[in-house]
matplotlib code that plots the C-alpha trace (Angstrom):
import matplotlib.pyplot as plt

x = [11.4, 11.9, 8.9, 7.9, 7.5, 4.4, 4.4, 1.3, 0.6, 0.1, -3.7, -3.9, -2.1, -4.5, -7.5, -6.1, -5.5, -9.0, -10.6, -9.3, -9.2, -12.4, -14.5, -13.7, -12.8, -10.6, -6.9, -6.5, -9.3, -7.8, -4.3, -5.6, -7.6, -4.6, -2.0, 0.1, 1.6, 0.3, 3.8, 3.5, 0.2, 1.6, 4.6, 2.3, 0.1, 3.2, 4.4, 1.0, 0.6, 4.2, 3.7, 0.0, 0.8, 2.1, -1.4, -2.4, 0.6, -0.5, 1.5, 4.2, 3.9, 7.2, 8.4, 7.3, 3.9, 3.4, 4.5, 2.1, -0.8, 0.2, 0.3, -3.2, -4.4, -2.9, -4.7, -8.0, -7.4, -6.6, -9.5, -7.4, -9.9, -7.5, -6.8, -3.4, -2.7, -3.7, -1.1, 2.0, 4.9, 7.0, 4.3, 4.0, 7.7, 7.1, 4.3, 6.4, 9.2, 6.6, 5.5, 9.1, 9.9, 6.9, 8.1, 11.4, 10.0, 8.4, 4.5, 3.7, 1.2, 0.8, 1.2, -0.1, 1.5, -0.2, 1.3, -1.3, -1.0, -4.3]
y = [-32.7, -29.0, -26.9, -24.5, -20.9, -19.1, -15.4, -13.3, -10.3, -7.0, -7.1, -10.6, -9.6, -6.7, -9.1, -11.4, -8.6, -7.2, -10.6, -10.5, -6.8, -5.6, -8.6, -10.0, -13.5, -15.2, -15.1, -18.8, -19.3, -16.8, -18.3, -21.8, -20.8, -19.3, -21.7, -18.9, -18.7, -16.1, -14.6, -14.0, -12.3, -10.0, -9.1, -8.1, -6.1, -4.3, -3.5, -2.3, 0.1, 1.4, 2.2, 3.3, 7.0, 6.7, 6.1, 9.6, 11.5, 13.3, 12.4, 14.9, 16.0, 15.4, 15.3, 11.8, 12.5, 15.4, 13.2, 10.5, 13.0, 14.2, 10.7, 10.1, 13.3, 12.0, 8.7, 10.5, 12.8, 9.9, 7.7, 4.9, 2.9, 1.0, 2.2, 3.3, 0.0, -2.1, -0.5, -2.5, -0.9, -0.7, 1.3, 3.6, 4.4, 5.2, 7.6, 9.2, 9.8, 11.4, 13.7, 14.6, 15.3, 17.6, 19.5, 20.1, 21.2, 24.6, 24.6, 24.8, 22.1, 19.4, 15.9, 13.0, 9.7, 6.7, 3.2, 0.7, -3.1, -4.8]
z = [9.5, 10.0, 10.9, 8.2, 9.2, 8.1, 7.2, 8.0, 6.0, 7.9, 7.2, 8.6, 11.8, 12.3, 11.7, 14.3, 16.8, 16.1, 16.9, 20.4, 21.2, 19.6, 19.1, 22.6, 21.6, 24.2, 23.4, 23.7, 21.1, 18.7, 19.0, 18.5, 15.4, 13.7, 15.2, 16.8, 20.2, 22.7, 22.8, 19.1, 19.5, 22.2, 20.1, 17.2, 19.7, 21.0, 17.5, 16.5, 19.5, 19.2, 15.5, 15.8, 15.8, 12.2, 11.0, 12.1, 10.6, 7.4, 4.3, 3.4, -0.2, -1.8, -5.4, -6.0, -4.4, -6.8, -9.7, -8.7, -8.7, -12.1, -13.4, -12.0, -13.7, -17.0, -16.4, -15.9, -18.9, -21.2, -20.0, -18.5, -16.6, -14.3, -10.8, -9.7, -7.9, -11.0, -13.3, -14.3, -12.4, -15.5, -17.2, -14.2, -14.6, -18.2, -17.2, -14.6, -17.2, -19.5, -16.7, -15.8, -19.5, -19.6, -16.6, -18.3, -21.6, -22.3, -22.1, -25.8, -26.7, -24.0, -25.3, -23.4, -24.1, -22.6, -22.1, -21.1, -21.4, -22.0]

ax = plt.figure().add_subplot(projection="3d")
ax.plot(x, y, z, "-o")
ax.set_aspect("equal")
plt.show()
């Protein structure tokens, strides 16, 4: 019978790294607890430290970032109680299209169209 590969989410990998590096648990204990090989742990650690600088790079405001902020402003203005991450992706696309269409039209009387699935 073939061995099934498990996939660890990034948050889980960081949790495992933290247990050894910050909490001071022995590597053998951590690896046994999560059923991973020490080589796997060291590979995650290497990747984590090589890409660690990316956590400190400020986000570059681009067109999509600006649109996202406008969508959030529309959500606040219309009283949508859901957070950005809880919105249905297809509804977010609809909101972005509304924002883009408002950018292209003259500023006469702003209309807010809201698509929320309950």
